[in-house]
C-alpha positions as CSV (number, residue, x, y, z in Angstrom):
1,X,56.9,95.8,189.1
2,X,59.9,94.1,186.7
3,X,62.1,97.4,188.1
4,X,62.0,95.8,190.9
5,X,63.0,92.7,190.0
6,X,66.0,93.1,188.4
7,X,67.0,94.9,192.0
8,X,66.1,91.4,193.9
9,X,67.4,88.8,191.3
10,X,70.4,90.7,189.1
11,X,70.8,87.9,187.1
12,X,67.8,89.0,184.9
13,X,69.5,91.5,183.4
14,X,71.5,89.1,181.3
15,X,70.5,88.7,178.1
16,X,68.4,86.1,178.0
17,X,65.7,88.3,179.8
18,X,66.5,91.4,177.6
19,X,62.5,90.4,176.3
20,X,61.4,91.6,179.6
21,X,62.6,95.0,179.8
22,X,60.7,95.9,176.4
23,X,59.1,99.8,176.1
24,X,55.4,98.5,176.9
25,X,56.6,96.8,179.9
26,X,58.7,99.9,180.9
27,X,55.5,101.9,180.2
28,X,53.1,99.7,182.4
29,X,55.4,99.8,185.4
30,X,56.1,103.7,184.9
31,X,52.3,103.5,186.2
32,X,52.7,101.7,188.9
33,X,55.4,103.6,190.1
34,X,53.3,106.7,189.6
35,X,50.5,105.5,191.4
36,X,52.4,104.5,194.4
37,X,54.5,108.2,194.7
38,X,50.7,109.8,194.2
39,X,49.7,108.2,197.0
40,X,52.6,107.9,199.0
41,X,52.6,104.2,198.8
42,X,55.7,102.2,200.6
43,X,56.3,98.6,200.2
44,X,55.7,96.7,203.4
45,X,57.5,93.2,202.4
46,X,61.1,93.4,202.8
47,X,63.4,92.6,199.8
48,X,65.2,89.1,199.1
49,X,61.9,87.6,200.1
50,X,60.9,84.9,197.4
51,X,56.8,84.6,197.2
52,X,56.4,81.7,194.0
53,X,57.8,78.9,193.7
54,X,57.0,77.6,189.9
55,X,55.1,74.4,189.0
56,X,57.2,73.1,186.2
57,X,60.7,74.6,186.8
58,X,60.8,74.9,190.4
59,X,62.6,78.2,190.0
60,X,61.9,80.9,192.9
61,X,60.3,84.2,191.8
62,X,58.6,87.2,193.7
63,X,55.8,88.6,191.8
64,X,53.9,89.3,195.1
65,X,54.2,92.3,197.3
66,X,52.5,94.7,199.9
67,X,52.3,98.4,199.6
68,X,51.4,100.5,202.4
69,X,50.9,104.0,203.3
70,X,54.1,105.9,204.6
71,X,51.5,106.6,208.0
72,X,50.7,102.7,208.5
73,X,54.6,101.7,208.7
74,X,54.1,102.4,212.3
75,X,51.7,100.1,213.6
76,X,53.6,97.7,211.2
77,X,55.0,94.8,213.1
78,X,55.5,91.6,210.7
79,X,55.2,91.8,206.9
80,X,57.1,88.0,205.9
81,X,56.0,85.1,204.2
82,X,54.8,81.9,206.0
83,X,56.2,79.0,204.0
84,X,55.0,76.3,206.6
85,X,51.4,76.8,205.9
86,X,51.6,76.4,202.4
87,X,49.1,74.0,201.0
88,X,49.4,71.3,198.3
89,X,49.2,71.9,194.5
90,X,49.9,76.1,195.7
91,X,52.9,77.5,194.0
92,X,52.1,81.1,196.4
93,X,53.5,81.2,199.5
94,X,51.2,83.0,201.8
95,X,52.0,86.6,203.2
96,X,51.3,87.5,207.0
97,X,50.9,90.8,207.9
98,X,50.1,92.0,211.3
99,X,49.8,95.4,212.3
100,X,49.7,96.7,216.5
101,X,45.7,98.2,216.3
102,X,45.9,99.1,220.2
103,X,44.0,102.5,220.4
104,X,45.7,105.0,222.7
105,X,42.8,107.5,224.5
106,X,43.6,111.2,223.0
107,X,43.9,113.3,226.2
108,X,41.0,115.6,226.7
109,X,42.1,119.2,227.6
110,X,40.4,121.4,229.4
111,X,38.5,124.5,227.7
112,X,37.7,127.9,229.2
113,X,34.0,127.5,229.5
114,X,32.9,131.5,228.6
115,X,29.2,130.5,229.1
116,X,29.3,130.5,232.7
117,X,31.3,132.6,233.8
118,X,29.5,135.0,236.5
119,X,30.2,138.4,235.1
120,X,29.7,140.4,238.1
121,X,32.6,138.9,239.9
122,X,34.7,138.9,236.6
123,X,34.6,142.6,236.5
124,X,35.2,143.0,239.9
125,X,38.8,141.3,239.3
126,X,39.4,142.7,236.0
127,X,38.8,146.4,237.7
128,X,41.6,145.2,240.5
129,X,43.6,144.4,237.7
130,X,43.5,147.1,235.7
131,X,43.9,149.4,238.6
132,X,47.5,148.3,239.2
133,X,47.8,148.9,235.1
134,X,47.1,152.6,235.7
135,X,44.0,155.0,233.8
136,X,44.2,154.8,230.6
137,X,46.3,157.0,228.4
138,X,46.8,157.9,225.1
139,X,50.5,156.1,224.0
140,X,52.5,158.7,222.4
141,X,55.8,156.4,221.3
142,X,56.4,152.6,220.0
143,X,57.6,151.5,222.8
144,X,54.5,152.7,224.7
145,X,52.2,151.1,222.8
146,X,53.9,147.4,223.0
147,X,53.9,148.1,226.1
148,X,50.4,148.8,226.8
149,X,49.7,145.7,224.6
150,X,51.6,143.5,226.9
151,X,50.0,145.0,229.7
152,X,46.3,144.9,229.0
153,X,47.0,141.0,227.1
154,X,48.8,139.6,230.4
155,X,45.9,141.5,232.4
156,X,43.4,139.3,230.6
157,X,45.2,136.6,231.2
158,X,44.8,136.8,234.3
159,X,41.2,137.5,234.9
160,X,40.4,134.8,232.7
161,X,42.7,132.4,233.9
162,X,40.6,133.3,237.4
163,X,37.4,133.5,236.7
164,X,36.3,131.7,233.8
165,X,35.9,127.6,234.7
166,X,37.3,124.9,233.3
167,X,35.2,121.9,231.3
168,X,36.3,119.0,230.0
169,X,33.5,118.2,227.8
170,X,32.8,114.6,227.0
171,X,33.4,113.8,223.0
172,X,29.9,113.2,222.9
173,X,28.3,115.6,225.0
174,X,25.4,117.8,223.3
175,X,26.5,121.0,222.8
176,X,22.9,122.4,222.9
177,X,22.6,121.6,226.6
178,X,21.4,124.0,229.1
179,X,21.0,124.5,232.6
180,X,17.2,125.0,232.1
181,X,17.5,121.9,230.7
182,X,18.8,120.1,233.4
183,X,16.6,121.4,235.8
184,X,13.5,120.2,234.1
185,X,15.1,116.7,233.5
186,X,15.7,116.4,237.4
187,X,12.0,117.9,237.8
188,X,10.8,115.8,235.7
189,X,12.5,112.4,237.7
190,X,11.5,113.4,241.1
191,X,7.7,113.3,239.3
192,X,8.5,110.2,237.8
193,X,9.6,108.6,241.2
194,X,6.3,109.8,242.5
195,X,3.9,108.6,239.8
196,X,5.8,104.9,239.8
197,X,5.2,104.4,243.4
198,X,1.2,105.6,243.0
199,X,1.1,103.0,239.4
200,X,-1.9,101.1,241.5
201,X,-3.8,104.4,241.8
202,X,-4.4,105.5,238.0
203,X,-6.6,108.7,239.2
204,X,-3.4,109.7,241.4
205,X,-2.4,113.3,240.5
206,X,1.0,112.5,240.1
207,X,0.1,110.8,236.6
208,X,-1.4,114.2,235.3
209,X,1.8,116.4,236.9
210,X,4.2,113.9,234.8
211,X,2.0,113.7,231.8
212,X,2.4,117.6,231.7
213,X,6.3,117.7,232.6
214,X,7.1,115.3,229.7
215,X,5.7,117.4,227.5
216,X,6.8,120.5,228.4
217,X,10.6,119.2,229.0
218,X,9.7,117.8,225.4
219,X,9.4,121.5,224.0
220,X,12.2,122.7,225.5
221,X,14.4,120.6,224.0
222,X,12.9,121.1,220.5
223,X,13.2,124.8,221.2
224,X,16.9,124.5,222.4
225,X,17.8,122.8,219.7
226,X,16.4,125.1,217.3
227,X,17.8,128.0,218.8
228,X,21.2,126.3,219.0
229,X,21.3,126.0,215.6
230,X,19.5,129.5,214.7
231,X,22.4,131.2,216.5
232,X,25.1,129.3,215.0
233,X,24.0,129.6,211.4
234,X,23.6,134.2,212.4
235,X,27.4,133.5,213.8
236,X,28.5,131.4,211.1
237,X,31.3,132.9,209.1
238,X,32.2,131.9,205.5
239,X,34.6,129.0,206.6
240,X,31.6,127.8,208.7
241,X,29.1,127.8,205.9
242,X,30.8,124.8,204.1
243,X,30.6,123.1,207.7
244,X,26.9,123.9,207.8
245,X,26.6,121.9,204.0
246,X,28.6,119.6,204.7
247,X,25.4,118.9,207.9
248,X,23.0,118.9,205.7
249,X,23.6,117.3,203.1
250,X,26.1,114.5,203.8
251,X,24.6,111.5,205.4
252,X,24.9,110.9,209.3
253,X,28.0,110.1,210.6
254,X,30.7,109.8,213.3
255,X,32.4,113.3,211.6
256,X,35.6,111.2,211.0
257,X,37.9,112.2,208.6
258,X,41.0,110.7,207.0
259,X,44.7,111.8,207.6
260,X,45.8,114.5,205.0
261,X,47.2,112.4,202.1
262,X,50.6,113.3,200.4
263,X,50.8,116.4,198.7
264,X,52.3,117.6,195.4
265,X,54.1,121.4,194.5
266,X,54.9,122.0,191.3
267,X,57.4,124.6,190.4
268,X,58.0,126.9,187.0
269,X,59.8,123.8,185.4
270,X,56.7,121.5,186.1
271,X,58.4,119.5,188.8
272,X,56.8,117.8,191.1
273,X,57.8,117.7,195.0
274,X,55.7,115.5,197.2
275,X,55.2,116.8,200.9
276,X,55.1,113.8,203.2
277,X,55.1,114.8,206.4
278,X,53.2,116.8,209.0
279,X,56.3,119.6,209.0
280,X,56.2,119.9,204.8
281,X,52.6,119.4,204.5
282,X,52.2,122.6,206.8
283,X,54.7,124.3,204.9
284,X,53.0,123.6,201.7
285,X,50.0,125.0,203.2
286,X,51.5,128.3,204.5
287,X,53.0,128.8,200.9
288,X,49.8,128.6,199.2
289,X,47.9,130.6,201.9
290,X,51.1,133.3,202.3
291,X,52.7,132.9,198.8
292,X,56.6,135.1,198.4
293,X,56.5,138.3,197.3
294,X,57.6,138.8,193.4
295,X,61.2,139.0,192.8
296,X,60.6,142.5,190.7
297,X,58.4,145.2,191.8
298,X,54.9,145.2,190.9
299,X,54.9,149.1,190.3
300,X,56.1,150.2,187.0
301,X,59.2,152.9,187.1
302,X,57.7,156.6,187.2
303,X,54.5,155.6,188.3
304,X,52.9,158.1,190.6
305,X,50.4,157.1,193.6
306,X,46.9,159.4,193.3
307,X,45.9,161.4,196.7
308,X,44.0,159.3,199.4
309,X,40.6,159.7,198.7
310,X,40.2,160.5,202.4
311,X,42.0,161.8,205.2
312,X,42.3,159.2,208.2
313,X,40.3,160.3,211.6
314,X,40.7,159.5,214.9
315,X,38.7,156.3,216.1
316,X,36.2,157.4,218.4
317,X,34.5,155.3,221.4
318,X,31.0,155.0,219.5
319,X,33.0,153.4,216.6
320,X,34.5,150.9,218.4
321,X,31.6,150.0,220.7
322,X,29.7,149.3,217.0
323,X,32.3,147.0,216.3
324,X,32.4,145.2,219.6
325,X,28.5,144.4,219.4
326,X,28.8,142.4,215.9
327,X,31.5,140.4,217.4
328,X,30.3,136.6,217.6
329,X,30.8,136.1,221.7
330,X,31.6,132.6,221.4
331,X,33.3,132.4,218.6
332,X,36.8,130.1,219.2
333,X,39.2,132.5,220.4
334,X,42.7,133.5,219.3
335,X,46.1,132.1,221.2
336,X,45.2,134.3,223.6
337,X,42.7,132.4,224.6
338,X,40.2,135.3,225.3
339,X,37.3,135.5,223.7
340,X,35.3,138.0,222.2
341,X,32.2,137.9,225.0
342,X,34.7,139.3,226.6
343,X,34.6,142.2,225.1
344,X,31.3,142.9,225.3
345,X,30.8,142.4,228.6
346,X,33.6,144.4,230.3
347,X,32.9,147.9,229.4
348,X,36.3,149.2,231.1
349,X,38.3,147.8,228.3
350,X,37.3,150.0,226.0
351,X,39.4,153.3,227.1
352,X,42.3,151.2,226.5
353,X,41.5,149.3,223.5
354,X,40.6,152.8,222.2
355,X,44.0,153.9,222.8
356,X,45.5,150.8,221.4
357,X,43.6,150.7,218.1
358,X,44.3,154.4,217.5
359,X,48.2,154.2,218.2
360,X,48.3,151.6,215.6
361,X,47.5,153.7,213.1
362,X,49.8,156.7,214.4
363,X,53.0,155.5,215.0
364,X,52.2,152.5,212.2
365,X,53.2,149.6,214.4
366,X,51.4,146.7,215.0
367,X,51.9,144.2,218.5
368,X,53.2,140.8,217.2
369,X,51.1,138.4,219.5
370,X,48.2,140.1,217.6
371,X,49.3,138.9,214.2
372,X,48.8,135.2,214.9
373,X,46.4,132.7,213.8
374,X,44.9,129.3,213.8
375,X,44.0,128.3,210.0
376,X,42.1,126.0,209.3
377,X,41.9,123.9,205.7
378,X,38.8,123.0,204.8
379,X,37.8,121.0,201.1
380,X,35.5,122.9,199.1
381,X,33.0,120.6,197.7
382,X,33.2,119.9,194.1
383,X,37.0,120.0,194.1
384,X,38.1,116.7,192.7
385,X,42.1,116.8,194.0
386,X,43.8,119.1,196.4
387,X,47.3,116.7,196.2
388,X,48.8,119.6,193.6
389,X,48.1,122.8,196.1
390,X,50.6,125.2,194.8
391,X,53.4,126.1,192.7
392,X,56.4,127.3,193.9
393,X,57.2,131.0,192.9
């Protein structure tokens, strides 16, 4: 704080104020500056604004400051003193801070609901699109592989866009809800209405039917919830296991998370560089997940590689079918929007996929859109600090 005062009041650098710049005072102020840098804090109260008048000398100084995180500066509309409301026998001025907290509703983008697909119509549409592509054949060159992968990608996109229904799920919707539960609920509504109309007749059969329907409806809800949870755990990947741990260990909440704090990277010399913007944070995460290759070759000169343990053989249709069967059907699709259930429910795709996968190994090539993926950063339990994420190589 003393360092900031010298910028606001140059006369503090006079010889009579040398006692303010002791080693102890500078060391104490450095701790404050380090905390501000670690948490990405910025001074919100503009400079040259005085906040205190000494009761004994009448001199004006600035002892009060207002700091906020960098992402809070945008909604900050006012940060200033209020001399008019200064109370009697007080030396400090009120500091008013106003934030624009008006909420903007996040847009709900439609998503593809693969659980409601009519696969008979889907396969009919897919057959028409594949007939336009032509019969599957061996991809003899790299260019033929690239063209075949692009044509199949376009075919799947057209079919998915035409046959997969779109839905706008409510943020509070129940993911385990099914059409069967909707039918049971509607039947219960009808019986409840009839039972209520005969409420003066306690022996009317509608009361018994309603009670039986309530029991079956309740059992169906519990069974569906349990099946949904078990299926999710069975299809969970390594990352999803941390989500499951959060569900069972954390107290009930809305699942909200704060923004990613300011990250720091260290180079080989120990110098720390903060990352404050979303673009810089993304680069830090990318450098940690995909570090650059070492500058020097890791293979010593004169090293001889051993002979391969096994020779590569072409992928068979049986191997491909087993691999497709093991896929999680409703796992979140990649950038192309095609879910795994499409490959499981459309056997016509297997000959095309088989030729593509074999061409990858035959020509030692790859289709660039297949390299794209979405990585979600999850903090592991028990890790105290993620601020220093990676070291520059």
